[in-house]
MARBATI-467438 format. One record per atom (N, C-alpha, C): x, y, z. Coordinates in steps of 0.2 Angstrom, whole numbers. Layout:
+-------+-------+-------+
!  east ! north !    up !
+-------+-------+-------+
!     X !     Y !     Z !
...
+-------+-------+-------+
// end
This chain:
+-------+-------+-------+
!  east ! north !    up !
+-------+-------+-------+
!   138 !   353 !  -479 !
!   135 !   358 !  -483 !
!   136 !   365 !  -480 !
!   139 !   370 !  -483 !
!   140 !   376 !  -480 !
!   135 !   381 !  -482 !
!   134 !   385 !  -477 !
!   128 !   391 !  -478 !
!   131 !   396 !  -482 !
!   128 !   398 !  -488 !
!   130 !   404 !  -492 !
!   126 !   410 !  -490 !
!   129 !   415 !  -489 !
!   125 !   421 !  -488 !
!   121 !   424 !  -494 !
!   115 !   425 !  -493 !
!   111 !   428 !  -498 !
!   112 !   436 !  -498 !
!   111 !   438 !  -504 !
!   112 !   446 !  -505 !
!   107 !   449 !  -501 !
!   108 !   455 !  -499 !
!   104 !   459 !  -495 !
!    99 !   463 !  -500 !
!    93 !   464 !  -498 !
!    88 !   468 !  -503 !
!    90 !   475 !  -503 !
!    88 !   479 !  -508 !
!    89 !   486 !  -508 !
!    86 !   490 !  -503 !
!    89 !   496 !  -501 !
!    86 !   500 !  -496 !
!    79 !   502 !  -498 !
!    78 !   504 !  -504 !
!    71 !   506 !  -507 !
!    66 !   500 !  -506 !
!    68 !   494 !  -506 !
!    63 !   488 !  -504 !
!    62 !   488 !  -497 !
!    67 !   489 !  -493 !
!    67 !   488 !  -485 !
!    63 !   493 !  -482 !
!    64 !   500 !  -484 !
!    61 !   505 !  -480 !
!    53 !   505 !  -479 !
!    49 !   504 !  -485 !
!    42 !   504 !  -484 !
!    40 !   498 !  -480 !
!    43 !   492 !  -480 !
!    42 !   486 !  -476 !
!    43 !   488 !  -469 !
!    49 !   491 !  -467 !
!    50 !   493 !  -460 !
!    45 !   497 !  -457 !
!    42 !   502 !  -461 !
!    37 !   507 !  -459 !
!    31 !   503 !  -457 !
!    29 !   499 !  -462 !
!    22 !   496 !  -461 !
!    23 !   491 !  -456 !
!    28 !   487 !  -455 !
!    29 !   482 !  -450 !
!    29 !   485 !  -443 !
!    32 !   491 !  -443 !
!    33 !   494 !  -436 !
!    26 !   497 !  -434 !
!    22 !   500 !  -439 !
!    15 !   502 !  -438 !
!    11 !   497 !  -435 !
!    11 !   491 !  -439 !
!     7 !   485 !  -437 !
!     9 !   482 !  -430 !
!    15 !   482 !  -429 !
!    17 !   479 !  -422 !
!    15 !   484 !  -417 !
!    16 !   491 !  -418 !
!    14 !   495 !  -413 !
!     6 !   495 !  -412 !
!     2 !   494 !  -417 !
!    -5 !   493 !  -417 !
!    -7 !   487 !  -413 !
!    -3 !   482 !  -414 !
!    -4 !   475 !  -410 !
!    -3 !   476 !  -403 !
!     3 !   480 !  -401 !
!     5 !   481 !  -394 !
!     0 !   485 !  -391 !
!    -2 !   491 !  -394 !
!    -7 !   495 !  -390 !
!   -14 !   492 !  -390 !
!   -16 !   488 !  -395 !
!   -22 !   485 !  -394 !
!   -22 !   480 !  -389 !
!   -16 !   476 !  -388 !
!   -16 !   472 !  -382 !
!   -16 !   475 !  -376 !
!   -13 !   481 !  -375 !
!   -13 !   484 !  -369 !
!   -20 !   487 !  -367 !
!   -24 !   489 !  -372 !
!   -30 !   492 !  -371 !
!   -35 !   487 !  -370 !
!   -35 !   481 !  -373 !
!   -40 !   476 !  -372 !
!   -39 !   472 !  -365 !
!   -33 !   472 !  -363 !
!   -31 !   469 !  -357 !
!   -34 !   474 !  -351 !
!   -32 !   480 !  -352 !
!   -35 !   485 !  -347 !
!   -42 !   486 !  -347 !
!   -45 !   486 !  -353 !
!   -52 !   488 !  -354 !
!   -56 !   482 !  -351 !
!   -54 !   476 !  -353 !
!   -58 !   470 !  -350 !
!   -58 !   469 !  -343 !
!   -52 !   470 !  -340 !
!   -51 !   469 !  -333 !
!   -54 !   474 !  -328 !
!   -54 !   480 !  -331 !
!   -56 !   486 !  -327 !
!   -64 !   487 !  -328 !
!   -67 !   485 !  -334 !
!   -74 !   487 !  -335 !
!   -78 !   480 !  -335 !
!   -76 !   475 !  -338 !
!   -81 !   469 !  -339 !
!   -79 !   463 !  -335 !
!   -73 !   462 !  -333 !
!   -72 !   455 !  -330 !
!   -75 !   454 !  -323 !
!   -77 !   448 !  -321 !
!   -80 !   446 !  -315 !
!   -74 !   443 !  -311 !
!   -71 !   447 !  -307 !
!   -64 !   445 !  -303 !
!   -66 !   442 !  -296 !
!   -72 !   441 !  -295 !
!   -74 !   438 !  -288 !
!   -71 !   442 !  -282 !
!   -72 !   448 !  -282 !
!   -70 !   452 !  -277 !
!   -62 !   454 !  -277 !
!   -58 !   452 !  -282 !
!   -51 !   454 !  -282 !
!   -51 !   462 !  -284 !
!   -46 !   465 !  -282 !
!   -45 !   472 !  -284 !
!   -44 !   472 !  -292 !
!   -48 !   476 !  -296 !
!   -46 !   476 !  -303 !
!   -40 !   479 !  -305 !
!   -38 !   484 !  -301 !
!   -31 !   488 !  -302 !
!   -25 !   483 !  -301 !
!   -26 !   479 !  -296 !
!   -20 !   474 !  -295 !
!   -20 !   469 !  -301 !
!   -26 !   466 !  -303 !
!   -26 !   461 !  -308 !
!   -23 !   465 !  -315 !
!   -26 !   470 !  -316 !
!   -23 !   474 !  -322 !
!   -16 !   476 !  -322 !
!   -14 !   478 !  -316 !
!    -6 !   479 !  -315 !
!    -2 !   473 !  -317 !
!    -4 !   467 !  -314 !
!     0 !   461 !  -315 !
!     0 !   459 !  -322 !
!    -6 !   460 !  -326 !
!    -6 !   459 !  -333 !
!    -2 !   464 !  -337 !
!    -2 !   470 !  -335 !
!     1 !   475 !  -339 !
!     9 !   477 !  -338 !
!    11 !   476 !  -332 !
!    18 !   477 !  -330 !
!    23 !   474 !  -335 !
!    22 !   467 !  -336 !
!    27 !   464 !  -341 !
!    27 !   467 !  -348 !
!    21 !   469 !  -350 !
!    21 !   473 !  -357 !
!    24 !   480 !  -356 !
!    23 !   483 !  -351 !
!    25 !   490 !  -350 !
!    33 !   491 !  -349 !
!    36 !   485 !  -347 !
!    43 !   485 !  -347 !
!    46 !   487 !  -354 !
!    43 !   484 !  -359 !
!    46 !   485 !  -366 !
!    44 !   492 !  -369 !
!    40 !   496 !  -366 !
!    37 !   502 !  -369 !
!    42 !   507 !  -372 !
!    48 !   508 !  -368 !
!    53 !   513 !  -370 !
!    56 !   510 !  -377 !
!    58 !   504 !  -377 !
!    61 !   501 !  -383 !
!    56 !   501 !  -389 !
!    49 !   500 !  -388 !
!    44 !   500 !  -393 !
!    44 !   507 !  -396 !
!    43 !   512 !  -392 !
!    43 !   519 !  -394 !
!    49 !   521 !  -398 !
!    55 !   519 !  -396 !
!    61 !   521 !  -399 !
!    62 !   517 !  -406 !
!    59 !   511 !  -406 !
!    60 !   507 !  -412 !
!    66 !   502 !  -412 !
!    68 !   500 !  -406 !
!    74 !   496 !  -406 !
!    72 !   489 !  -408 !
!    75 !   486 !  -412 !
!    74 !   479 !  -415 !
!    75 !   474 !  -410 !
!    80 !   475 !  -405 !
!    81 !   470 !  -400 !
!    75 !   469 !  -395 !
!    72 !   475 !  -394 !
!    67 !   475 !  -389 !
!    61 !   472 !  -392 !
!    60 !   473 !  -399 !
!    54 !   470 !  -402 !
!    55 !   462 !  -402 !
!    61 !   460 !  -403 !
!    63 !   453 !  -403 !
!    62 !   450 !  -396 !
!    64 !   453 !  -391 !
!    63 !   450 !  -384 !
!    55 !   450 !  -382 !
!    51 !   455 !  -385 !
!    44 !   455 !  -383 !
!    41 !   450 !  -387 !
!    44 !   447 !  -393 !
!    41 !   442 !  -396 !
!    41 !   435 !  -392 !
!    45 !   435 !  -387 !
!    45 !   429 !  -383 !
!    40 !   430 !  -377 !
!    39 !   436 !  -375 !
!    35 !   437 !  -369 !
!    27 !   437 !  -372 !
!    26 !   439 !  -378 !
!    20 !   440 !  -381 !
!    16 !   433 !  -382 !
!    20 !   428 !  -382 !
!    17 !   421 !  -383 !
!    13 !   419 !  -377 !
!    15 !   422 !  -371 !
!    11 !   420 !  -365 !
!     4 !   423 !  -365 !
!     4 !   429 !  -368 !
!    -3 !   433 !  -369 !
!    -7 !   429 !  -374 !
!    -3 !   427 !  -379 !
!    -7 !   423 !  -384 !
!   -10 !   417 !  -381 !
!    -7 !   413 !  -377 !
!    -9 !   407 !  -373 !
!   -15 !   409 !  -369 !
!   -14 !   415 !  -365 !
!   -19 !   418 !  -361 !
!   -26 !   419 !  -365 !
!   -25 !   422 !  -371 !
!   -31 !   423 !  -375 !
!   -34 !   417 !  -378 !
!   -30 !   412 !  -380 !
!   -33 !   406 !  -382 !
!   -37 !   402 !  -376 !
!   -34 !   402 !  -370 !
!   -38 !   399 !  -365 !
!   -44 !   403 !  -363 !
!   -44 !   409 !  -364 !
!   -50 !   413 !  -362 !
!   -55 !   412 !  -367 !
!   -54 !   410 !  -373 !
!   -59 !   408 !  -379 !
!   -63 !   402 !  -377 !
!   -60 !   398 !  -372 !
!   -64 !   392 !  -370 !
!   -70 !   394 !  -366 !
!   -70 !   399 !  -363 !
!   -75 !   402 !  -358 !
!   -80 !   406 !  -362 !
!   -87 !   404 !  -363 !
!   -91 !   407 !  -367 !
!   -92 !   415 !  -366 !
!   -92 !   416 !  -360 !
!   -93 !   424 !  -358 !
!   -86 !   428 !  -359 !
!   -81 !   424 !  -361 !
!   -74 !   428 !  -362 !
!   -72 !   427 !  -369 !
!   -76 !   425 !  -373 !
!   -74 !   423 !  -380 !
!   -72 !   429 !  -384 !
!   -75 !   435 !  -383 !
!   -73 !   441 !  -387 !
!   -66 !   443 !  -384 !
!   -66 !   443 !  -378 !
!   -59 !   445 !  -374 !
!   -54 !   441 !  -377 !
!   -55 !   434 !  -377 !
!   -50 !   430 !  -379 !
!   -48 !   431 !  -386 !
!   -53 !   432 !  -391 !
!   -51 !   433 !  -398 !
!   -47 !   440 !  -399 !
!   -49 !   445 !  -395 !
!   -45 !   451 !  -395 !
!   -38 !   450 !  -393 !
!   -37 !   447 !  -387 !
!   -30 !   446 !  -385 !
!   -26 !   442 !  -389 !
!   -29 !   436 !  -392 !
!   -26 !   432 !  -396 !
!   -24 !   435 !  -403 !
!   -29 !   439 !  -405 !
!   -28 !   443 !  -412 !
!   -23 !   448 !  -411 !
!   -23 !   452 !  -406 !
!   -18 !   457 !  -405 !
!   -11 !   454 !  -404 !
!   -10 !   449 !  -400 !
!    -4 !   446 !  -399 !
!    -1 !   443 !  -405 !
!    -5 !   440 !  -409 !
!    -3 !   437 !  -415 !
!    -1 !   442 !  -420 !
!    -5 !   448 !  -421 !
!    -3 !   453 !  -425 !
!     4 !   456 !  -423 !
!     5 !   457 !  -417 !
!    11 !   460 !  -414 !
!    17 !   455 !  -416 !
!    16 !   448 !  -415 !
!    21 !   444 !  -416 !
!    23 !   443 !  -423 !
!    19 !   443 !  -428 !
!    20 !   442 !  -435 !
!    23 !   449 !  -438 !
!    21 !   455 !  -436 !
!    23 !   461 !  -438 !
!    30 !   462 !  -435 !
!    31 !   461 !  -429 !
!    38 !   462 !  -425 !
!    43 !   457 !  -428 !
!    41 !   451 !  -430 !
!    46 !   447 !  -433 !
!    49 !   450 !  -440 !
!    44 !   452 !  -444 !
!    46 !   456 !  -450 !
!    50 !   462 !  -449 !
!    48 !   466 !  -444 !
!    52 !   472 !  -442 !
!    59 !   470 !  -440 !
!    60 !   465 !  -436 !
!    67 !   463 !  -433 !
!    71 !   461 !  -439 !
!    68 !   457 !  -443 !
!    72 !   454 !  -449 !
!    74 !   460 !  -453 !
!    70 !   464 !  -456 !
!    71 !   470 !  -460 !
!    75 !   475 !  -457 !
!    75 !   476 !  -451 !
!    79 !   481 !  -447 !
!    86 !   479 !  -447 !
!    87 !   473 !  -445 !
!    94 !   470 !  -445 !
!    97 !   470 !  -452 !
!    93 !   469 !  -457 !
!    96 !   469 !  -464 !
!    98 !   476 !  -466 !
!    94 !   481 !  -464 !
!    95 !   488 !  -465 !
!   102 !   490 !  -462 !
!   103 !   487 !  -456 !
!   109 !   489 !  -452 !
!   115 !   486 !  -455 !
!   114 !   480 !  -458 !
!   120 !   477 !  -462 !
!   121 !   481 !  -468 !
!   116 !   484 !  -472 !
!   117 !   488 !  -477 !
!   121 !   494 !  -475 !
!   119 !   497 !  -470 !
!   122 !   503 !  -467 !
!   129 !   502 !  -465 !
!   131 !   496 !  -463 !
!   138 !   494 !  -461 !
!   142 !   493 !  -468 !
!   139 !   493 !  -473 !
!   143 !   493 !  -479 !
!   143 !   486 !  -483 !
!   138 !   481 !  -481 !
!   137 !   475 !  -485 !
!   134 !   477 !  -492 !
!   136 !   474 !  -497 !
!   133 !   476 !  -504 !
!   126 !   473 !  -504 !
!   121 !   477 !  -507 !
!   114 !   475 !  -509 !
!   114 !   471 !  -515 !
!   109 !   467 !  -516 !
!   108 !   463 !  -522 !
!   107 !   468 !  -528 !
!   110 !   465 !  -533 !
!   109 !   469 !  -540 !
!   102 !   467 !  -543 !
!   100 !   471 !  -547 !
!    93 !   470 !  -550 !
!    94 !   465 !  -556 !
!   100 !   463 !  -558 !
!   101 !   459 !  -564 !
!   101 !   452 !  -561 !
!    97 !   447 !  -565 !
!    97 !   440 !  -563 !
!   104 !   437 !  -565 !
!   106 !   432 !  -561 !
!   112 !   429 !  -562 !
!   111 !   424 !  -569 !
!   116 !   424 !  -573 !
!   116 !   420 !  -579 !
!   117 !   413 !  -578 !
+-------+-------+-------+
// end
């Protein structure tokens, strides 16, 4: 069975979805950065470890993607979807400790928000690139 290409959606349908998904993915990314930094610098009991070192170890993998997130590159968003899963696991594991429940919920929630919004952004961004390359969009008429 061969795969048939689906027609691309219209530009007017894609643009609002791109804007909203980019806004939501940026919100998830910034929320994750703030929750990781805030918890480890202000509230975490690190048993004598330097909070700046722990915060740096947690934030550097996320900050590597910052230039691509700011410029809106779809490939950067796609690669960060792989890395963000580690933070989701970290948040779920933190939820099992009663004193870290809020922290775990924040980390899991922001990473999940980023993941879902970034997947939409990547898909719609590549569809828009295909439209810009000259592929025809779907017509508004239903096939007979």
